[in-house]
N, C-alpha and C positions, 0 to 999 in steps of 0.2 A: 412295552416298558412304561411304568408310571413315572412321569417327571418328578424330580425331587421337589421338596418344599422350597419356599423362598429362603428359608434359613440355610438349606444346602447350597443354594446359589451364592449366598454371602460367603460361605466357606470357599467356594470355587473362585470367587473374586480374589481370594488370597492364594489358594493352592495352585491355581493355574499359572500364576506369575512367578512361581519360584524359579522356573527355568528361564523366564524372561529376565528375572532379576540377576541371573548369573552373568549377564552382560553389562551390568551397571557397576560403577565404583561405589565405595562405601564412604559416608552414607549415600544419598542425601535425603531420603524421605522417611517420614515417621513410621509407616507401616513396616519398613524393613527392620527397624529396631524393635518395634512392638512384638513381632513374631519371635524374638529371641527369648520370650518369657518362659517357654515351656517346650518339652520334648514332643513336638507334634500336636500340641493342644491348640484348639481354635480360640479366638477371642471374639466371638460373634457380636455379643452385646456391645462391647467397647468399640468395635469397629463402626457400629451403627451411629455412635455419638461422637466419634473422633473426626475432627475436621481435616487436619493437615495430612492425614493418610489419604483421605478422600480418593480421588482418582489415582493417586500415586500408588495405591494398593495394587493396581493392575500392572505396574511396571517394575516393582521392586520388592516382591515378597520373597526375600531370601535373607539368610543370616550366615555369616561366615562360620564355617565349621559344619555345615550341612545339618541343621537341626530338624527341618521339617521333612517328612516323607513326601516325596514329589508325586504330584498327581499327573504331571507331564514331564517329559524329558526332551532336551533339545534334539532335533533331527538335523535338518540341513537349513542353510541360510539362503534365501532367494536374493536378497540385496543387502547383505550385511557381512561383516567380517566375523571371525571366530569369537565366541563369547570369552570373556575374561572372568577370572574368579574374584572372590571377595577378600582374599587375604590382605591384611593391612601391612603397609610398609613400616619400617622402623620409625620413619619420620611421623607417620600417621599415629603410630602407637604412642610416641613421645608427646604429640599434641593432645591425644585423647586423655593421657594421664593428668595433664594440667599441673598446677603448682602443688596441689594437695590431693593426690589421688586417694580413692577409697577402695578397699579390697572387697572381695566377695563376702568375707566374714563381717566386715563393717556393715554391709547391706543386710545381712541376716540379723545382726544385733539391732539395727534400726527398725527392721520389720517387727522383731519380737518386742521392741519397746512400746509399740502402739497396740499390742494385743492384750486382751484381758489375761487373768491368771490361767495357766494351763501349760501343756507341753507342746513343743514345736519340733518337727523333724524336717530338716532341709531336704528339698528335692532338686533345687537348682538355684545357683547364685552367681553373680558376676559383678565385678566392680570396674572402675576405670583403670585400676592397676593392670587389668588384663588387656588394656588397649582398646576398649570399646567406648562408644559414645553414649551408651545408655546402661547404667548400673541397674541390676534387677535382683530380686530375691523371690523365691517361691518355696512353699513347704506345706506340710499337713499340720494343722493346729487342732488340739483337742482340749476342751475345757470340761471334760467329763460329761458333756451333753451330746457328744458325737463328733467324730473326726471330720475336719473340713479343710479343703484346699484354700489357701490364701496366697496372694501374690502382690508385689508392688514393683513398679518401674518408674524411673526418673529420667527425664530427658530435657533438652532445651530446643524446642522447635517453634518458639515464637508464640506470641499471643494470637489466638485464632481470629480470623477476620471474616469467616463465613462458614456456615454448615454445622457448627458445633451447637449442641443443644439436645433436647429430648427427641428421641426418634419418633417417626410417624407412628401413631397407635396401630395403624393397620398392619404394620410389620412386626409389632411387639404387643399383641393384644393382651390386655390385663396388666401390663407393666405399670409400675408407679415411678414417675420421674419428676425430679425437681431441678430446675435450672436457676441458679442464684448468682447475682452479682454481689460480691462482698464489699465491705466498706473500703478496702484498700484497692479496689478496682479489679481484683482477681475474679475469675469466673469458676463456679463450682457446679458440676453436674453429678447428681446422685441418682442412680437408676436401680430399681428393684425389679428384676426380670427373671427370665428363665433361659436355660441353655438353648431350648428350642421354643419357637413361638406357640406350639400346641401344648406347651406346659408339661410335656413328658421329660423325664430326666431331672437333672439338678436345677435348683434355683441359682441364678448368677446375679449377684449384686455388685455394684461398682461405684466408685467415686473418682472423678477426674477433676483435678484442680489445675487451671490455666492461669499462671501468675503473670503480672504485668511486666516482669523482667524476662519473660520468655521461658520460664521454668514450667514444666508440666509433670505432675505427680499423678500416677494412676494406681488405684488400689482395687483389686478384685477378690471376691470370696464366693464360695459355693457351699451348699449344704451336703456335700459329698467329698470324700477324699480324692476324687478325680473329677475332672470337668465333665466327662461323659463315660459311658460304659461301666458305671459303678452304681450300686444302690445308694440311695440317700440315707444319711445317718441321723438327721435331725430335721425339724420342721423348717427352720430358717437358717441361713448362714450365721456365724457366731456374732458378728458385729452389727449393731443396729445402725440405721441411717445416721443418727447423731454421732455414733462412734466412728463411722466411716468418715464423716466430715472432720472430726477431730484428728483422725489419723493423717489426713492429707493437708490439713491447714496448720498443724503444729510445726515444730522445728526438727522433728526426727530425721528428716531427709534433707536438711539444709546443707550438710557437708557433702552429700552426694551431688547436689546441684552445683555446689561451688567447685567440685572437682571436674566438671564438664567445661571445656574451653568456651569462653564467650564468643569466640570467632565462629561457632556454628549455630549461634542462637538465631533461630528464625530466619536466617538468610539463606535462600536457596530452596526453600520449601514453597509449594504452591500458595499463592496469595488468596485465591478464592476457589470455591468448589461449587459449580452449578448444581441445581437440584436434579434429583433422579427423574422427576417427571419431565423436566425440560429436555434432558438428554435423551430420554426414551422417545419423546415426541419428535425431536429432530432426526433421530435414527430412523424412525418409521417413515418420515417424509422423504428420505433419501433412498429407500429400498426400491429395487426394480419392480415393475408391475408384475403382479401374480404371486408375490410373496407376502404372506400375512405375518404379523408380529404380535406376540402376546407378552405383556409385561410380567416380569418375575421379580420385581422389586430392586433393591439396591440401597445405597446411602449417598450422602453428599458426594458429588463428583463421579458417581458410577451408576450404571443401570445394567440390568440383565434382561434379555428378551429371548423368546423362543421363536425362531423363524421357520416357516413351513410353506412349501409350495405345493403341498398335497402328497408328498412322498415321505413325510416324517419330519419331526421337529429337530432343529439344530440350535444350539446355545450360542448366543451372541452376547459378549460382555463389552461394555463401552465405558471409557473413561475420558473425562474432559477436565483439564485443569488450566489455570492461568497463573503463571509465575510472575512475581515482581522482580524485574531484572534491573532494578535501580542501583544495585551494588555490584562490585566486581566479583565478590564471592558468589552471588546468585548467578551471574552470567556464566562463570566458570562451571558451576555445578550443573546448570541447565545444558550447557554445551557438551559436558562430559558424559551425559547419559546416552545410551544407544550408540556406543562406539561402532564405527563401520557403516553408519548410516550414509545414504547418498544425499548430497547437497544439490538441490534443484536450482534452476536459474534465478528464482526470486529469493534464494537464501533459505528456503524451507528444507528441513532435513527429514528424509524419508527412510524408514527402516521396515523391512519386510522379512518375516521369518516363518518357517514351518516348524511346528512343534509336534512331536510324536506323543500321543496320549498313552496312558497305561491301562485304560479301562478295558479294552478288548482289541482283538486283532483288527488292524486298520483304522483305529481311532486316530484322528489327525486334528490339529488346531492351526489355523492361520493367525498370525499376529501382524498387525500393521500399526506403526507409530509415526505420527507426524508432529514435528516440532517447528512451530513458526517463529519468525524473528521477533514477534511482539510478545512472546511468552505463552502463547496458546499451544497446548499440547493435547493431541487426541490419540488415544490408543484403543484399538479394536482387536478383540479376539473372537474367532468363530470356529466352533467345533463341528465335526460331522456326526454329532450325537446330541441328545437332549441333556446329557450329563457328561462332564469332562472325564468321568471314569465309567461311562456307560457304553452300551452297545451302539456301534455306528449305524446310522440310518442310510448311509450311502458311502461310496468310495472316498469322496472328498466333500468338504463342507458345501453347503447349498450355494454359496457365493464363491467365485474364484478370487485369487489374490488380487487380480486386476480390478475386479468389482469392489472388493473391500478397500483397496487403495483409493479408488474414486470416492467412496464414502468418506474416508478419512481426510482426503484433501478438500472436501467441500468447504466453501467459504462460510456456510451457514453456522458452523460450530463457533465462529468468532462472536456471534450474537447470542449464543445460548447462555441463559442466566439461571 
């Protein structure tokens, strides 16, 4: 079997953790909300430049209502209680609505207001009226030059403190990216890339605005009516980089931002995301003798590697994040993730789970999550295949859950930057 491209591994950083996310409360992390944008669609390029998702993508890729087709499904828990769902309580829904909630149709109107002349057909929309913390809208826009998928999402996840910016060119060859600090202190990242690094398929252009008040507006567009598995209809997506900037820096989405409770603004999300290179290097240094590791890329806070002891490659996904626990909200959200985790003598919380893969008979994934008292969290996933949806290379992953736990508990992760 030929291992997937690094782009496929970026997908798996998301897909693999849908099952893991089922054991987390809603929210607390950016990627959980980001994946609510479409019905099983991937957000590869945006994930590469998004900071606050970072390593959190490995522990909370799930959206209430089961939007994403699962690449893995929960099997049994080695050291954890049963997973809990993501349904919101009436109190959470009331909080999410805020004083002036916006509806799904409000989001559609806001999205249409920033588009050029043409037709628009909604495919997905959600407001804070529905009790969610991130209003979104998505649809197919046609200006008579070819139908194109466009989407927007709005959230309050705080001003990024590390890892945001243009992706490493080696992961998105040929992409054009501009990272700009605006006069009001906001940060704008406009990326002109492709759905896949080898440039097959649709172009994927995006604009992400990170405001100083914690607001985040993300706009994506393609030169195809679907993100993938559809022919392109035009040379480029409909909006130019200048129009993308205008779309997210104007006032069209102010009402949506205002409808999101300030109580969830940037508190309880990871404060920093170590580099992919540093994470991969530390992981390699901790591997048992006789096991080689090949880098497969990643983004801020995450790394993917293929481990091989000579009998076949197994995929290892690593996440490292550091939470700012300076507020009560942050501490509560940090403590509430991975319910059922075992608390060790030093206060470290350890969660170990076996996940059953859907790729082929016998596909298995080990998950180990370590949450330290200082806010350092390490999450490791190891499959018994080179692809989470691929053919197993052995009966169980190359490392045992005990060995993976030893890696996750290493003090070396605390110094990774």
